[in-house]
N, CA, C and O atoms as a DFTB+ gen file, in Angstrom:
772 C
 N C O
     1  1     213.690       0.850      84.750
     2  2     214.636       0.063      85.300
     3  2     215.034       0.739      86.528
     4  3     215.706       1.770      86.494
     5  1     214.626       0.172      87.660
     6  2     214.901       0.670      89.003
     7  2     216.128      -0.181      89.516
     8  3     216.086      -1.400      89.682
     9  1     217.246       0.637      89.749
    10  2     218.455       0.032      90.368
    11  2     218.710       0.522      91.840
    12  3     218.405       1.656      92.209
    13  1     219.243      -0.338      92.581
    14  2     219.732       0.137      93.937
    15  2     221.124       0.731      93.698
    16  3     221.719       0.534      92.638
    17  1     221.630       1.454      94.690
    18  2     222.852       2.153      94.622
    19  2     224.019       1.268      94.371
    20  3     224.995       1.675      93.740
    21  1     223.935       0.039      94.862
    22  2     225.073      -1.092      94.717
    23  2     225.136      -1.425      93.236
    24  3     226.238      -1.507      92.694
    25  1     223.992      -1.625      92.538
    26  2     223.925      -2.003      91.193
    27  2     224.595      -0.866      90.362
    28  3     225.513      -1.125      89.584
    29  1     224.165       0.275      90.524
    30  2     224.668       1.436      89.828
    31  2     226.265       1.623      90.053
    32  3     226.976       2.008      89.125
    33  1     226.728       1.365      91.191
    34  2     228.211       1.399      91.427
    35  2     228.808       0.334      90.589
    36  3     229.793       0.562      89.887
    37  1     228.235      -0.823      90.647
    38  2     228.794      -2.034      89.922
    39  2     228.923      -1.672      88.419
    40  3     229.994      -1.845      87.838
    41  1     227.943      -1.220      87.854
    42  2     227.834      -0.871      86.482
    43  2     228.841       0.211      86.111
    44  3     229.539       0.073      85.106
    45  1     228.931       1.249      86.870
    46  2     229.874       2.240      86.614
    47  2     231.226       1.888      86.723
    48  3     232.029       2.336      85.905
    49  1     231.629       1.043      87.750
    50  2     232.898       0.516      87.854
    51  2     233.246      -0.501      86.726
    52  3     234.375      -0.544      86.237
    53  1     232.302      -1.259      86.362
    54  2     232.591      -2.216      85.201
    55  2     232.762      -1.427      83.911
    56  3     233.564      -1.828      83.068
    57  1     232.064      -0.353      83.723
    58  2     232.267       0.564      82.578
    59  2     233.730       1.063      82.524
    60  3     234.388       1.011      81.485
    61  1     234.193       1.530      83.650
    62  2     235.430       2.118      83.882
    63  2     236.558       1.047      83.491
    64  3     237.499       1.298      82.738
    65  1     236.335      -0.126      84.085
    66  2     237.369      -1.151      83.906
    67  2     237.327      -1.726      82.480
    68  3     238.381      -2.089      81.957
    69  1     236.157      -1.825      81.829
    70  2     236.028      -2.275      80.593
    71  2     236.743      -1.376      79.629
    72  3     237.474      -1.832      78.749
    73  1     236.539      -0.165      79.792
    74  2     237.135       0.882      78.905
    75  2     238.628       0.935      79.198
    76  3     239.359       1.133      78.228
    77  1     239.139       0.799      80.301
    78  2     240.525       0.820      80.600
    79  2     241.295      -0.449      80.116
    80  3     242.386      -0.321      79.561
    81  1     240.681      -1.781      80.343
    82  2     241.424      -2.834      80.011
    83  2     240.749      -3.691      78.928
    84  3     241.325      -4.678      78.471
    85  1     239.574      -3.328      78.533
    86  2     238.885      -4.088      77.560
    87  2     237.913      -5.088      78.219
    88  3     238.180      -5.486      79.353
    89  1     236.903      -5.481      77.644
    90  2     235.953      -6.524      78.288
    91  2     236.609      -7.852      78.538
    92  3     236.433      -8.419      79.616
    93  1     237.325      -8.354      77.636
    94  2     237.961      -9.669      77.837
    95  2     238.891      -9.837      78.885
    96  3     238.966     -10.878      79.539
    97  1     239.658      -8.766      79.080
    98  2     240.710      -8.713      80.146
    99  2     240.207      -8.277      81.575
   100  3     240.943      -8.400      82.555
   101  1     239.047      -7.811      81.657
   102  2     238.510      -7.473      83.005
   103  2     237.856      -8.671      83.601
   104  3     237.072      -9.366      82.955
   105  1     238.174      -8.902      84.804
   106  2     237.633     -10.077      85.522
   107  2     236.578      -9.602      86.541
   108  3     236.682      -8.482      87.040
   109  1     235.583     -10.414      86.854
   110  2     234.635     -10.193      87.828
   111  2     235.233      -9.847      89.185
   112  3     234.741      -9.022      89.955
   113  1     236.298     -10.527      89.399
   114  2     236.997     -10.429      90.745
   115  2     237.619      -9.029      90.824
   116  3     237.631      -8.423      91.896
   117  1     238.114      -8.531      89.747
   118  2     238.684      -7.221      89.760
   119  2     237.629      -6.151      90.038
   120  3     237.851      -5.190      90.774
   121  1     236.455      -6.371      89.403
   122  2     235.364      -5.287      89.615
   123  2     234.945      -5.367      91.072
   124  3     234.753      -4.318      91.686
   125  1     234.789      -6.568      91.677
   126  2     234.429      -6.673      93.086
   127  2     235.512      -6.125      93.917
   128  3     235.203      -5.339      94.812
   129  1     236.775      -6.451      93.727
   130  2     237.823      -5.795      94.446
   131  2     237.963      -4.359      94.416
   132  3     238.203      -3.775      95.473
   133  1     237.838      -3.685      93.283
   134  2     237.948      -2.376      93.140
   135  2     236.775      -1.564      93.824
   136  3     236.888      -0.390      94.179
   137  1     235.733      -2.269      93.951
   138  2     234.491      -1.682      94.630
   139  2     234.565      -1.901      96.134
   140  3     233.874      -1.216      96.888
   141  1     235.385      -2.837      96.586
   142  2     235.555      -3.251      97.978
   143  2     234.276      -3.955      98.470
   144  3     233.802      -3.764      99.590
   145  1     233.735      -4.815      97.510
   146  2     232.597      -5.697      97.787
   147  2     233.026      -7.127      97.724
   148  3     234.111      -7.410      97.217
   149  1     232.315      -7.952      98.162
   150  2     232.636      -9.449      97.981
   151  2     232.200      -9.861      96.677
   152  3     231.327      -9.261      96.048
   153  1     232.847     -10.956      96.239
   154  2     232.410     -11.512      94.898
   155  2     230.988     -12.026      95.100
   156  3     230.224     -11.948      94.138
   157  1     230.569     -12.524      96.204
   158  2     229.347     -13.082      96.506
   159  2     228.243     -11.947      96.232
   160  3     227.181     -12.222      95.674
   161  1     228.585     -10.594      96.684
   162  2     227.779      -9.579      96.424
   163  2     227.566      -9.258      94.990
   164  3     226.475      -8.919      94.530
   165  1     228.611      -9.374      94.338
   166  2     228.671      -9.010      92.850
   167  2     227.846     -10.041      92.247
   168  3     226.955      -9.647      91.495
   169  1     227.983     -11.345      92.443
   170  2     227.357     -12.461      91.800
   171  2     225.830     -12.486      92.180
   172  3     225.007     -13.044      91.453
   173  1     225.497     -11.863      93.340
   174  2     224.142     -11.709      93.711
   175  2     223.325     -10.860      92.655
   176  3     222.144     -11.112      92.414
   177  1     223.978      -9.907      92.081
   178  2     223.345      -9.066      91.027
   179  2     223.629      -9.565      89.658
   180  3     222.745      -9.449      88.809
   181  1     224.714     -10.082      89.366
   182  2     225.046     -10.556      88.001
   183  2     225.671     -11.914      87.941
   184  3     226.793     -12.081      88.418
   185  1     225.010     -12.891      87.381
   186  2     225.479     -14.302      87.359
   187  2     226.849     -14.487      86.790
   188  3     227.563     -15.408      87.187
   189  1     227.254     -13.610      85.836
   190  2     228.622     -13.673      85.096
   191  2     228.808     -12.279      84.424
   192  3     228.023     -11.333      84.500
   193  1     229.980     -12.326      83.760
   194  2     230.348     -11.097      83.140
   195  2     229.471     -10.762      81.926
   196  3     229.236      -9.595      81.612
   197  1     229.014     -11.779      81.281
   198  2     228.163     -11.540      80.075
   199  2     226.912     -10.973      80.639
   200  3     226.483      -9.938      80.128
   201  1     226.265     -11.527      81.640
   202  2     225.090     -10.939      82.196
   203  2     225.345      -9.456      82.651
   204  3     224.459      -8.615      82.497
   205  1     226.409      -9.176      83.143
   206  2     226.760      -7.814      83.635
   207  2     226.783      -6.894      82.437
   208  3     226.239      -5.792      82.502
   209  1     227.425      -7.332      81.296
   210  2     227.643      -6.536      80.128
   211  2     226.219      -6.266      79.552
   212  3     225.865      -5.120      79.275
   213  1     225.451      -7.300      79.386
   214  2     224.073      -7.084      78.797
   215  2     223.193      -6.198      79.593
   216  3     222.321      -5.504      79.070
   217  1     223.447      -6.234      80.939
   218  2     222.668      -5.393      81.856
   219  2     223.238      -3.953      81.668
   220  3     222.498      -2.970      81.633
   221  1     224.454      -3.890      81.561
   222  2     225.212      -2.426      81.376
   223  2     224.659      -1.840      80.167
   224  3     224.248      -0.679      80.199
   225  1     224.604      -2.596      79.009
   226  2     224.054      -1.957      77.780
   227  2     222.712      -1.470      77.896
   228  3     222.449      -0.375      77.400
   229  1     221.782      -2.165      78.514
   230  2     220.391      -1.758      78.731
   231  2     220.462      -0.547      79.588
   232  3     219.827       0.448      79.239
   233  1     221.185      -0.531      80.695
   234  2     221.299       0.534      81.577
   235  2     221.768       1.779      80.836
   236  3     221.144       2.834      80.953
   237  1     222.817       1.680      80.101
   238  2     223.414       2.824      79.290
   239  2     222.373       3.432      78.323
   240  3     222.272       4.651      78.179
   241  1     221.644       2.586      77.700
   242  2     220.568       2.944      76.838
   243  2     219.535       3.767      77.548
   244  3     219.158       4.843      77.083
   245  1     219.072       3.269      78.676
   246  2     218.012       3.896      79.479
   247  2     218.579       5.257      80.039
   248  3     217.840       6.237      80.141
   249  1     219.814       5.292      80.372
   250  2     220.376       6.595      80.842
   251  2     220.406       7.717      79.708
   252  3     220.113       8.898      79.896
   253  1     220.801       7.163      78.525
   254  2     220.824       8.093      77.397
   255  2     219.449       8.582      77.059
   256  3     219.256       9.750      76.723
   257  1     218.525       7.724      77.143
   258  2     217.035       8.010      76.721
   259  2     216.518       9.075      77.771
   260  3     215.812      10.017      77.411
   261  1     216.874       8.897      78.991
   262  2     216.442       9.888      80.100
   263  2     216.965      11.266      79.730
   264  3     216.250      12.266      79.780
   265  1     218.244      11.282      79.354
   266  2     218.849      12.614      79.051
   267  2     218.174      13.273      77.910
   268  3     217.917      14.475      77.862
   269  1     217.879      12.316      76.911
   270  2     217.236      12.942      75.628
   271  2     215.826      13.378      75.958
   272  3     215.400      14.415      75.450
   273  1     215.134      12.718      76.708
   274  2     213.701      13.225      77.195
   275  2     213.794      14.482      77.958
   276  3     212.959      15.373      77.799
   277  1     214.834      14.593      78.828
   278  2     214.950      15.828      79.612
   279  2     215.200      16.897      78.730
   280  3     214.576      17.944      78.905
   281  1     216.074      16.795      77.744
   282  2     216.376      17.887      76.811
   283  2     215.121      18.187      76.022
   284  3     214.783      19.360      75.861
   285  1     214.408      17.187      75.519
   286  2     213.312      17.548      74.572
   287  2     212.153      18.226      75.444
   288  3     211.300      18.932      74.908
   289  1     212.172      17.977      76.778
   290  2     211.072      18.659      77.543
   291  2     211.418      19.917      78.167
   292  3     210.569      20.575      78.768
   293  1     212.688      20.305      78.047
   294  2     213.314      21.625      78.601
   295  2     212.727      22.865      77.952
   296  3     213.143      23.235      76.854
   297  1     211.787      23.507      78.590
   298  2     211.092      24.725      78.055
   299  2     212.098      25.859      77.969
   300  3     211.790      26.814      77.256
   301  1     213.269      25.875      78.609
   302  2     214.154      27.018      78.688
   303  2     215.076      27.125      77.480
   304  3     215.735      28.133      77.226
   305  1     215.073      25.956      76.720
   306  2     215.896      25.868      75.550
   307  2     215.193      26.145      74.182
   308  3     214.029      25.765      74.051
   309  1     215.821      26.779      73.164
   310  2     215.212      26.875      71.882
   311  2     215.389      25.566      71.253
   312  3     216.099      24.686      71.740
   313  1     214.689      25.445      70.097
   314  2     214.815      24.191      69.328
   315  2     216.215      23.872      68.877
   316  3     216.639      22.717      68.869
   317  1     216.935      24.926      68.498
   318  2     218.326      24.723      68.031
   319  2     219.243      24.346      69.257
   320  3     220.169      23.550      69.102
   321  1     218.991      24.896      70.410
   322  2     219.720      24.417      71.603
   323  2     219.371      23.086      72.025
   324  3     220.257      22.371      72.492
   325  1     218.164      22.655      71.918
   326  2     217.762      21.278      72.316
   327  2     218.369      20.337      71.295
   328  3     218.919      19.314      71.702
   329  1     218.312      20.607      69.991
   330  2     218.837      19.811      69.012
   331  2     220.425      19.580      69.158
   332  3     220.979      18.489      69.027
   333  1     221.034      20.758      69.441
   334  2     222.403      20.707      69.599
   335  2     222.811      19.847      70.805
   336  3     223.667      18.965      70.736
   337  1     222.122      20.177      71.929
   338  2     222.439      19.370      73.212
   339  2     222.200      17.927      73.089
   340  3     222.957      17.106      73.606
   341  1     221.032      17.566      72.329
   342  2     220.622      16.082      72.018
   343  2     221.766      15.501      71.236
   344  3     222.235      14.421      71.593
   345  1     222.217      16.098      70.260
   346  2     223.269      15.492      69.340
   347  2     224.525      15.357      70.096
   348  3     225.197      14.332      69.987
   349  1     224.886      16.348      70.867
   350  2     226.135      16.135      71.666
   351  2     226.042      15.111      72.682
   352  3     226.991      14.348      72.865
   353  1     224.977      15.031      73.359
   354  2     224.765      13.958      74.314
   355  2     224.701      12.549      73.557
   356  3     225.239      11.609      74.142
   357  1     224.236      12.359      72.599
   358  2     224.169      11.147      71.926
   359  2     225.662      10.637      71.491
   360  3     226.105       9.501      71.662
   361  1     226.317      11.725      70.900
   362  2     227.695      11.413      70.508
   363  2     228.610      11.178      71.586
   364  3     229.392      10.227      71.552
   365  1     228.556      12.018      72.577
   366  2     229.565      12.009      73.654
   367  2     229.210      10.900      74.717
   368  3     230.120      10.373      75.357
   369  1     227.945      10.556      74.900
   370  2     227.577       9.645      75.887
   371  2     227.459       8.147      75.442
   372  3     227.377       7.214      76.242
   373  1     227.460       8.023      74.134
   374  2     227.251       6.612      73.608
   375  2     228.395       5.796      73.962
   376  3     229.514       6.305      73.892
   377  1     228.246       4.517      74.356
   378  2     229.219       3.651      74.592
   379  2     230.079       3.273      73.244
   380  3     231.171       2.715      73.350
   381  1     229.610       3.555      72.191
   382  2     230.234       3.350      70.920
   383  2     231.317       4.323      70.584
   384  3     232.060       4.092      69.630
   385  1     231.449       5.394      71.313
   386  2     232.426       6.373      71.020
   387  2     233.532       6.191      72.104
   388  3     234.553       6.876      72.044
   389  1     233.353       5.346      73.017
   390  2     234.283       5.415      74.208
   391  2     235.697       5.026      73.894
   392  3     236.631       5.749      74.242
   393  1     235.895       3.799      73.186
   394  2     237.233       3.515      72.606
   395  2     237.140       2.350      71.647
   396  3     236.187       1.575      71.722
   397  1     238.034       2.212      70.807
   398  2     238.011       1.286      69.771
   399  2     237.988      -0.199      70.202
   400  3     237.304      -1.035      69.611
   401  1     238.790      -0.488      71.288
   402  2     238.801      -1.836      71.792
   403  2     237.489      -2.263      72.291
   404  3     237.042      -3.380      72.029
   405  1     236.861      -1.399      73.005
   406  2     235.517      -1.642      73.694
   407  2     234.511      -1.876      72.596
   408  3     233.759      -2.850      72.646
   409  1     234.475      -0.913      71.498
   410  2     233.573      -1.031      70.364
   411  2     233.782      -2.342      69.632
   412  3     232.796      -2.984      69.271
   413  1     235.020      -2.779      69.392
   414  2     235.108      -4.033      68.675
   415  2     234.692      -5.222      69.517
   416  3     234.028      -6.130      69.016
   417  1     235.066      -5.236      70.776
   418  2     234.754      -6.371      71.574
   419  2     233.169      -6.578      71.753
   420  3     232.649      -7.685      71.615
   421  1     232.477      -5.463      72.058
   422  2     231.054      -5.669      72.320
   423  2     230.363      -5.829      70.821
   424  3     229.325      -6.484      70.724
   425  1     230.852      -5.330      69.877
   426  2     230.382      -5.625      68.493
   427  2     230.479      -7.065      68.142
   428  3     229.546      -7.639      67.581
   429  1     231.574      -7.652      68.458
   430  2     231.807      -9.084      68.136
   431  2     231.139     -10.000      69.070
   432  3     230.556     -11.001      68.653
   433  1     231.196      -9.713      70.258
   434  2     230.736     -10.594      71.379
   435  2     229.190     -10.465      71.796
   436  3     228.608     -11.370      72.394
   437  1     228.617      -9.327      71.446
   438  2     227.324      -9.057      71.725
   439  2     226.600      -8.466      70.615
   440  3     226.088      -7.360      70.788
   441  1     226.485      -9.082      69.451
   442  2     225.828      -8.508      68.176
   443  2     224.375      -8.366      68.395
   444  3     223.785      -7.451      67.820
   445  1     223.745      -9.174      69.161
   446  2     222.249      -8.993      69.311
   447  2     221.950      -7.795      70.212
   448  3     221.002      -7.055      69.950
   449  1     222.720      -7.597      71.240
   450  2     222.532      -6.311      72.182
   451  2     222.820      -5.152      71.325
   452  3     222.048      -4.194      71.296
   453  1     223.969      -5.198      70.578
   454  2     224.315      -3.947      69.791
   455  2     223.254      -3.599      68.794
   456  3     222.926      -2.423      68.636
   457  1     222.688      -4.603      68.095
   458  2     221.645      -4.373      67.210
   459  2     220.322      -3.880      67.991
   460  3     219.633      -2.981      67.510
   461  1     220.030      -4.427      69.066
   462  2     218.838      -3.834      69.807
   463  2     219.077      -2.513      70.274
   464  3     218.155      -1.699      70.330
   465  1     220.372      -2.201      70.651
   466  2     220.735      -0.738      71.137
   467  2     220.345       0.167      69.908
   468  3     219.648       1.171      70.053
   469  1     220.866      -0.270      68.615
   470  2     220.712       0.572      67.512
   471  2     219.203       0.778      67.110
   472  3     218.747       1.878      66.796
   473  1     218.503      -0.339      67.148
   474  2     217.006      -0.263      66.833
   475  2     216.249       0.600      67.927
   476  3     215.343       1.359      67.583
   477  1     216.582       0.489      69.064
   478  2     215.929       1.327      70.048
   479  2     216.345       2.759      69.815
   480  3     215.486       3.634      69.927
   481  1     217.510       3.059      69.521
   482  2     218.027       4.509      69.206
   483  2     217.214       5.018      67.923
   484  3     216.805       6.178      67.873
   485  1     217.006       4.135      66.929
   486  2     216.392       4.511      65.731
   487  2     214.944       4.715      65.996
   488  3     214.341       5.466      65.229
   489  1     214.306       4.155      66.969
   490  2     212.876       4.384      67.287
   491  2     212.763       5.598      68.236
   492  3     211.949       6.485      67.979
   493  1     213.541       5.658      69.303
   494  2     213.332       6.662      70.330
   495  2     213.765       8.045      69.952
   496  3     213.068       9.010      70.264
   497  1     214.862       8.177      69.309
   498  2     215.486       9.450      68.982
   499  2     214.419      10.189      67.972
   500  3     214.061      11.338      68.230
   501  1     213.967       9.561      66.921
   502  2     213.009      10.425      66.103
   503  2     211.782      10.781      66.882
   504  3     211.218      11.828      66.563
   505  1     211.316      10.108      67.798
   506  2     210.220      10.535      68.646
   507  2     210.618      11.794      69.369
   508  3     209.947      12.826      69.334
   509  1     211.725      11.653      70.013
   510  2     212.124      13.016      70.810
   511  2     212.410      14.106      69.862
   512  3     212.030      15.236      70.169
   513  1     213.011      13.922      68.783
   514  2     213.317      15.035      67.762
   515  2     211.912      15.573      67.256
   516  3     211.683      16.782      67.239
   517  1     211.059      14.711      66.878
   518  2     209.798      15.073      66.371
   519  2     209.075      15.914      67.472
   520  3     208.408      16.864      67.061
   521  1     209.115      15.714      68.662
   522  2     208.531      16.577      69.781
   523  2     209.121      17.960      69.715
   524  3     208.422      18.974      69.734
   525  1     210.541      17.963      69.630
   526  2     211.120      19.297      69.538
   527  2     210.697      20.085      68.320
   528  3     210.486      21.291      68.449
   529  1     210.555      19.480      67.116
   530  2     210.275      20.088      65.931
   531  2     208.702      20.641      66.020
   532  3     208.363      21.772      65.670
   533  1     207.874      19.695      66.517
   534  2     206.438      20.133      66.822
   535  2     206.301      21.309      67.660
   536  3     205.578      22.247      67.323
   537  1     206.986      21.295      68.770
   538  2     207.006      22.579      69.616
   539  2     207.551      23.769      68.942
   540  3     207.004      24.856      69.134
   541  1     208.622      23.663      68.136
   542  2     209.190      24.715      67.463
   543  2     208.221      25.178      66.365
   544  3     208.170      26.383      66.119
   545  1     207.518      24.395      65.747
   546  2     206.548      24.755      64.787
   547  2     205.291      25.572      65.329
   548  3     204.761      26.505      64.726
   549  1     204.917      25.084      66.523
   550  2     203.807      25.736      67.157
   551  2     204.288      27.097      67.625
   552  3     203.480      28.024      67.693
   553  1     205.550      27.261      67.947
   554  2     206.068      28.595      68.316
   555  2     206.344      29.442      67.055
   556  3     206.680      30.614      67.230
   557  1     206.247      29.014      65.947
   558  2     206.503      29.708      64.700
   559  2     208.062      29.864      64.476
   560  3     208.506      30.840      63.871
   561  1     208.796      28.968      64.935
   562  2     210.305      29.110      64.803
   563  2     210.724      28.437      63.480
   564  3     211.848      28.708      63.058
   565  1     209.992      27.642      62.822
   566  2     210.421      27.013      61.556
   567  2     209.769      27.597      60.442
   568  3     208.641      28.085      60.510
   569  1     210.545      27.549      59.292
   570  2     209.956      28.131      58.002
   571  2     208.915      27.331      57.505
   572  3     208.854      26.146      57.831
   573  1     208.022      27.883      56.690
   574  2     206.981      27.178      56.070
   575  2     207.488      26.195      55.147
   576  3     208.444      26.537      54.451
   577  1     206.995      24.977      55.011
   578  2     207.439      23.865      54.174
   579  2     208.585      23.140      54.759
   580  3     209.160      22.277      54.096
   581  1     208.974      23.457      56.036
   582  2     210.187      22.605      56.553
   583  2     209.630      21.250      56.809
   584  3     208.503      21.058      57.264
   585  1     210.516      20.286      56.480
   586  2     210.178      18.879      56.568
   587  2     210.938      18.246      57.683
   588  3     212.088      17.850      57.496
   589  1     210.359      18.137      58.802
   590  2     211.064      17.573      60.073
   591  2     211.588      16.173      59.792
   592  3     212.597      15.818      60.402
   593  1     210.985      15.306      58.897
   594  2     211.460      13.980      58.533
   595  2     212.900      14.073      57.966
   596  3     213.755      13.266      58.333
   597  1     213.162      15.025      57.101
   598  2     214.457      15.112      56.507
   599  2     215.582      15.485      57.572
   600  3     216.699      14.968      57.549
   601  1     215.181      16.426      58.501
   602  2     216.055      16.833      59.509
   603  2     216.300      15.558      60.433
   604  3     217.452      15.292      60.776
   605  1     215.358      14.860      60.792
   606  2     215.582      13.682      61.655
   607  2     216.485      12.644      60.939
   608  3     217.299      11.998      61.599
   609  1     216.359      12.475      59.625
   610  2     217.239      11.569      58.879
   611  2     218.728      11.993      58.941
   612  3     219.668      11.237      59.190
   613  1     218.800      13.391      58.662
   614  2     220.163      13.966      58.742
   615  2     220.850      13.787      60.169
   616  3     221.991      13.367      60.362
   617  1     220.006      14.154      61.048
   618  2     220.459      13.982      62.402
   619  2     220.979      12.612      62.741
   620  3     222.101      12.459      63.226
   621  1     220.097      11.541      62.465
   622  2     220.592      10.168      62.680
   623  2     221.768       9.814      61.845
   624  3     222.680       9.154      62.344
   625  1     221.809      10.201      60.628
   626  2     222.834       9.834      59.664
   627  2     224.154      10.422      60.288
   628  3     225.181       9.747      60.354
   629  1     224.072      11.696      60.733
   630  2     225.288      12.355      61.255
   631  2     225.824      11.598      62.515
   632  3     227.019      11.389      62.724
   633  1     224.927      11.262      63.226
   634  2     225.419      10.442      64.541
   635  2     226.008       9.156      64.222
   636  3     227.068       8.811      64.744
   637  1     225.333       8.368      63.329
   638  2     225.854       7.163      62.837
   639  2     227.236       7.338      62.294
   640  3     228.132       6.577      62.657
   641  1     227.448       8.293      61.449
   642  2     228.617       8.574      60.679
   643  2     229.804       8.890      61.809
   644  3     230.910       8.355      61.741
   645  1     229.482       9.692      62.705
   646  2     230.382      10.055      63.763
   647  2     230.802       8.854      64.652
   648  3     231.970       8.664      64.991
   649  1     229.741       8.041      65.011
   650  2     230.018       6.779      65.847
   651  2     230.724       5.754      65.071
   652  3     231.506       5.017      65.671
   653  1     230.549       5.621      63.847
   654  2     231.190       4.462      63.180
   655  2     232.472       4.925      62.492
   656  3     233.286       4.069      62.145
   657  1     232.707       6.217      62.271
   658  2     233.885       6.713      61.551
   659  2     234.565       7.788      62.311
   660  3     235.112       8.694      61.683
   661  1     234.580       7.768      63.662
   662  2     235.163       8.992      64.377
   663  2     236.450       9.202      64.153
   664  3     236.923      10.313      64.392
   665  1     237.173       8.258      63.697
   666  2     238.733       8.441      63.454
   667  2     239.049       8.765      61.961
   668  3     240.205       8.920      61.569
   669  1     237.954       8.857      61.147
   670  2     238.190       9.135      59.593
   671  2     237.467      10.363      59.252
   672  3     237.327      10.624      58.057
   673  1     236.989      11.152      60.139
   674  2     236.447      12.405      59.793
   675  2     237.653      13.288      59.266
   676  3     238.678      13.461      59.926
   677  1     237.429      13.829      58.009
   678  2     238.556      14.465      57.390
   679  2     238.503      15.992      57.435
   680  3     239.140      16.667      56.626
   681  1     237.849      16.451      58.249
   682  2     237.652      17.913      58.448
   683  2     238.463      18.362      59.653
   684  3     238.557      17.624      60.633
   685  1     239.031      19.510      59.608
   686  2     239.844      19.826      60.808
   687  2     239.106      20.233      62.084
   688  3     239.328      21.308      62.642
   689  1     238.196      19.311      62.535
   690  2     237.265      19.589      63.603
   691  2     237.438      18.415      64.549
   692  3     237.748      17.301      64.127
   693  1     237.228      18.683      65.870
   694  2     236.975      17.479      66.747
   695  2     235.587      17.099      66.649
   696  3     234.774      17.814      66.063
   697  1     235.257      15.938      67.230
   698  2     233.930      15.455      67.261
   699  2     232.890      16.421      67.665
   700  3     231.876      16.558      66.981
   701  1     233.102      17.129      68.793
   702  2     232.125      18.131      69.279
   703  2     232.016      19.273      68.279
   704  3     230.889      19.692      68.019
   705  1     233.084      19.817      67.694
   706  2     232.961      20.863      66.787
   707  2     232.169      20.383      65.487
   708  3     231.330      21.096      64.937
   709  1     232.504      19.155      65.068
   710  2     231.796      18.570      63.972
   711  2     230.339      18.479      64.124
   712  3     229.549      18.806      63.238
   713  1     229.999      18.007      65.320
   714  2     228.544      17.880      65.577
   715  2     227.733      19.223      65.643
   716  3     226.571      19.340      65.255
   717  1     228.469      20.175      66.162
   718  2     227.962      21.614      66.259
   719  2     227.649      22.108      64.767
   720  3     226.628      22.715      64.445
   721  1     228.724      21.740      63.887
   722  2     228.522      22.179      62.502
   723  2     227.322      21.510      61.854
   724  3     226.572      22.150      61.117
   725  1     227.145      20.252      62.120
   726  2     225.945      19.406      61.593
   727  2     224.668      20.220      62.019
   728  3     223.803      20.524      61.198
   729  1     224.604      20.538      63.280
   730  2     223.387      21.268      63.782
   731  2     223.153      22.605      63.033
   732  3     222.031      22.991      62.703
   733  1     224.332      23.299      62.785
   734  2     224.207      24.579      62.186
   735  2     223.687      24.413      60.723
   736  3     222.796      25.132      60.270
   737  1     224.279      23.452      60.036
   738  2     223.786      23.101      58.647
   739  2     222.292      22.770      58.550
   740  3     221.565      23.168      57.640
   741  1     221.889      21.965      59.627
   742  2     220.455      21.505      59.554
   743  2     219.583      22.626      59.798
   744  3     218.532      22.683      59.160
   745  1     219.898      23.606      60.708
   746  2     219.043      24.637      61.094
   747  2     219.305      25.918      60.291
   748  3     218.356      26.672      60.073
   749  1     220.533      26.213      59.837
   750  2     220.668      27.474      59.202
   751  2     221.140      27.397      57.792
   752  3     221.373      28.407      57.128
   753  1     221.291      26.064      57.302
   754  2     221.719      25.957      55.962
   755  2     223.266      26.316      55.626
   756  3     224.122      26.356      56.511
   757  1     223.512      26.547      54.393
   758  2     224.871      26.879      54.054
   759  2     224.949      28.128      53.243
   760  3     226.066      28.554      52.949
   761  1     223.873      28.761      52.849
   762  2     223.808      29.990      52.081
   763  2     223.789      31.212      53.036
   764  3     223.208      31.202      54.121
   765  1     224.420      32.175      52.573
   766  2     224.471      33.501      53.363
   767  2     223.028      34.105      53.133
   768  3     222.469      34.020      52.040
   769  1     222.480      34.701      54.196
   770  2     221.244      35.302      54.120
   771  2     221.315      36.839      54.022
   772  3     220.280      37.501      53.949
């Protein structure tokens, strides 16, 4: 997805306004006005607000996937550091953690795009995590008999739980601390060594 600088500015401003006022209350004219561009310029790129939102969701997914790939390919990080950084990026950068109004609106108004977003995440993330575990295995960082598939499922389940229940986590940790503990449990277990 190659975007010109104007498209990126529009998507970033739309995200800001959607999060502040909600999708329904944000008008295309407000987006154009806040960017100091004409409505004609805005409509040149996006035929309507729904088109803009659908494009935004694809853009956001692509940006998240780029970050995940960069983390997986970063040779300066250990497997634990990659895993932790990836988990944090997915939790903190996901549009689904942004605010409850936005989450409800896009879930109700764009169910097909939300489902596509989830399916893509379920396909691409295991591939990236698998790459991390394969590299760690080649370096001898993993115990014999370690099953990467189990860790991948735990990883995805923890992200899904955080994203869908972020306000009902009943441990005295914020989301970032919670996700760090998930990574610690997956890599180091719960027993004293």
